[in-house]
DRENNU-647763 format. One record per residue (C-alpha): x, y, z. Coordinates in pm, whole numbers, plus 50000, padded with zeros to 5 digits. Example, Ala and Ser with C-alpha at 12.3 -4.5 7.8 and 13.67 -1.06 7.14 Angstrom:
<drenkes>
     u     v     w
 51230 49550 50780
 51367 49894 50714
</drenkes>
This chain:
<drenkes>
     u     v     w
 50000 50000 50000
 50143 50333 49894
 50193 50585 50173
 50043 50926 50136
 50299 51195 50091
 50298 51459 50364
 50173 51790 50246
 50436 52062 50251
 50390 52299 50544
 50231 52622 50443
 50438 52929 50522
 50320 53099 50836
 50157 53427 50753
 50181 53692 51018
 49867 53897 51037
 49932 54266 50972
 49702 54340 51265
 49915 54124 51496
 50234 54281 51363
 50117 54635 51424
 49980 54532 51764
 50326 54398 51855
 50490 54721 51744
 50239 54924 51945
 50313 54713 52256
 50686 54778 52216
 50616 55149 52192
 50398 55142 52502
 50666 54957 52701
 50927 55216 52604
 50687 55495 52700
 50618 55335 53041
 50992 55298 53115
 51052 55660 53026
 50747 55775 53225
 50878 55597 53538
 51217 55760 53496
 51053 56101 53459
 50898 56085 53803
 51240 56132 53968
 51384 56385 53723
 51454 56746 53827
 51404 57024 53572
 51725 57193 53452
 51696 57536 53289
 51916 57570 52980
 51999 57939 52973
 52375 57898 52930
 52596 57628 52778
 52617 57340 53026
 52778 56995 53045
 52553 56724 53192
 52608 56356 53260
 52320 56125 53167
 52327 55764 53288
 52171 55476 53096
 51793 55457 53149
 51801 55799 53313
 51593 56096 53202
 51675 56465 53227
 51406 56733 53204
 51533 57045 53030
 51362 57382 53045
 51425 57559 52713
 51261 57896 52653
 50902 57827 52758
 50904 57453 52689
 51009 57149 52893
 51173 56860 52709
 51283 56515 52817
 51618 56359 52722
 51642 55984 52786
 51957 55773 52740
 51842 55440 52595
 52185 55297 52519
 52549 55398 52495
 52900 55264 52441
 53249 55396 52378
 53164 55516 52027
 52820 55672 52061
 52481 55698 52227
 52115 55632 52151
 51899 55912 52292
 51523 55972 52302
 51422 56337 52289
 51086 56507 52299
 50870 56778 52453
 50659 56714 52760
 50429 56539 52817
 50665 56263 52708
 50434 55998 52560
 50353 55776 52269
 50328 56033 51995
 50592 56292 52068
 50944 56164 52101
 51216 56085 51853
 51538 55891 51839
 51879 56052 51806
 52197 55854 51743
 52516 56051 51808
 52877 55953 51766
 53148 56101 51986
 53191 56478 51928
 52886 56483 51699
 52613 56737 51763
 52259 56807 51653
 52038 57116 51654
 51694 57057 51806
 51365 57239 51850
 51215 57209 52198
 50865 57192 52051
 50956 57018 51722
 50906 57353 51551
 51077 57507 51249
 51352 57693 51438
 51619 57528 51654
 51662 57650 52012
 51900 57385 52148
 52226 57225 52036
 52313 56887 52190
 52667 56751 52156
 52799 56413 52270
 53131 56486 52443
 53206 56134 52563
 53029 55807 52639
 53079 55454 52764
 52861 55156 52854
 52698 55328 53151
 52670 55700 53080
 52702 55980 52825
 52839 56332 52871
 52623 56578 52679
 52694 56945 52618
 52380 57155 52576
 52391 57502 52421
 52084 57727 52390
 52029 57878 52045
 51874 58222 52001
 51559 58204 51786
 51655 58510 51581
 51945 58314 51430
 51687 58115 51235
 51882 57787 51246
 51681 57492 51117
 51658 57190 51349
 51734 56832 51253
 51439 56640 51112
 51319 56392 51372
 51023 56169 51290
 50788 56154 51587
 50685 55813 51716
 50310 55745 51708
 50074 55457 51791
 50139 55310 51446
 50508 55387 51398
 50527 55331 51023
 50644 55641 50843
 50560 55679 50475
 50850 55574 50261
 51053 55457 50557
 50962 55088 50578
 50960 54946 50929
 51197 55193 51091
 51026 55295 51413
 51202 55625 51460
 51400 55811 51200
 51632 56105 51236
 51854 56287 50991
 52079 56577 51074
 52286 56805 50857
 52472 56921 51170
 52626 56588 51265
 53003 56618 51255
 53152 56458 50947
 53436 56211 50991
 53607 56309 50668
 53955 56452 50710
 53879 56773 50523
 53572 56851 50734
 53751 56775 51059
 54047 56994 50962
 53815 57279 50860
 53624 57256 51188
 53942 57252 51397
 54072 57557 51212
 53738 57733 51257
 53744 57671 51633
 54106 57784 51658
 54022 58103 51465
 53729 58170 51699
 53944 58147 52013
 54213 58363 51854
 53957 58626 51751
 53802 58632 52099
 54143 58672 52267
 54291 58932 52034
 54004 59122 51871
 53755 59170 52155
 53800 59392 52460
 53645 59140 52700
 53858 58858 52561
 54175 59062 52606
 54073 59154 52961
 54001 58790 53050
 54338 58692 52907
 54497 58946 53143
 54290 58801 53426
 54416 58456 53336
 54774 58570 53393
 54670 58728 53725
 54502 58405 53838
 54806 58198 53742
 55036 58435 53935
 54814 58440 54244
 54740 58068 54264
 55017 58042 54530
 54826 58277 54761
 54808 58145 55119
 54601 58226 55426
 54871 58435 55597
 54934 58670 55306
 54563 58688 55223
 54465 58785 55577
 54735 59055 55590
 54629 59196 55252
 54259 59190 55340
 54326 59374 55668
 54526 59640 55483
 54224 59735 55269
 53932 59661 55503
 54090 59727 55847
 53948 59399 55977
 54019 59030 55949
 53823 58832 55690
 53550 58598 55810
 53253 58402 55678
 53225 58411 55297
 53541 58627 55284
 53758 58380 55475
 54051 58235 55284
 53897 57884 55292
 53580 58009 55125
 53760 58236 54878
 53967 57944 54748
 53638 57780 54643
 53544 58064 54406
 53867 58236 54297
 54006 58065 53984
 54367 57961 53937
 54335 57993 53557
 54083 58027 53271
 54020 57776 52994
 53912 57903 52653
 53710 57653 52450
 53510 57676 52129
 53223 57470 51993
 53065 57490 51649
 52697 57575 51674
 52608 57575 51305
 52809 57637 50990
 53036 57936 51074
 52863 58019 51402
 53094 57936 51693
 53052 57967 52070
 53365 58066 52263
 53350 57998 52636
 53582 58126 52908
 53559 57877 53194
 53728 57932 53532
 53953 57658 53667
 53935 57616 54044
 54181 57446 54275
 53964 57134 54271
 53894 57126 53896
 53706 57309 53623
 53367 57467 53685
 53106 57351 53436
 52953 57700 53402
 53155 57949 53195
 53222 58295 53336
 53179 58453 52995
 53070 58336 52653
 53037 58491 52311
 52878 58374 51989
 53083 58460 51679
 52987 58457 51313
 53309 58378 51128
 53159 58384 50781
 53417 58556 50554
 53372 58933 50515
 53127 58956 50806
 53120 59317 50926
 53016 59236 51285
 53144 58892 51391
 53017 58925 51750
 52657 58804 51753
 52601 58803 52130
 52793 58806 52458
 52698 58691 52807
 52849 58736 53152
 52754 58433 53360
 52861 58204 53642
 53092 58388 53882
 53064 58701 53662
 52683 58701 53645
 52553 59056 53661
 52891 59210 53572
 52986 59403 53260
 53311 59516 53099
 53329 59841 53298
 53291 59664 53635
 53530 59385 53540
 53795 59625 53413
 53777 59843 53726
 53814 59533 53945
 54113 59415 53743
 54286 59754 53766
 54251 59740 54146
 54359 59376 54185
 54653 59395 53945
 54807 59679 54146
 54838 59455 54454
 55200 59346 54430
 55189 59028 54639
 55037 58697 54532
 54683 58752 54662
 54553 59040 54448
 54295 58821 54272
 54143 58740 54613
 54076 59099 54719
 53763 59276 54598
 53776 59658 54577
 53648 59818 54904
</drenkes>
């Protein structure tokens, strides 16, 4: 008797409904994880350039202009980071994915609008955290943000297949040698311009030399100098122990490309225990060739918040005339 041949197994057909349901469940799970992380997140106002450390599965809430945005680190390693970004409330239909390599940056809009108001740069990363440098962008500059596809209940974007979240950015740093060399030269030119062509930059360079000279100041000389000008011994906030926490021993000048030929130059004070993350002064330069007014904006911040060039120059003239090694520690009476 001839055996019946087994019928070939029919290929299993996955129902489109089941497929989209699965995708929706994945999206919901991600949203729940992020929502839980948000409950313990403080809000950080981004009014000045700032370096922040974001740990894996941690969320930061950033206040930008009049909007609050969430930044969530989904994954990271030594070469880059996977970041979710979106305005609050952070839910199913309003966050996008950003993949950044080391030293790459992207211009973002806090409300997914047509004008960028935040630049995010990946400074460094490893398997557990990412260091991100955030720089606010003035709206009047008219810089266009990166295009980030928002994630919705059915995350299938027209013409994009099954990619859940898609982002493209013209601001991501190129790895080509010519682009890297051009960028490095641009940043070097920006620092040189700030130090040699601007009055505040020249004054801060003079301050840098004063801080370096006076970094050997000690309690004995400081107390004697303070008494000479104030006719009393220093105490409380003016004690030598407290002054060493705020008086720099040097100034670091750094530059970061915001967009095209727009470059931020930051003057950051270096304390005895390391570098402060808030600059004392920053300026935005437009280094486009033949620009008549390269200085776009300037800002006194950090330990110089509320100051201006006139105040700073008068203070320097007083402190630089003190011949010992504690002039930088004595404020004008």
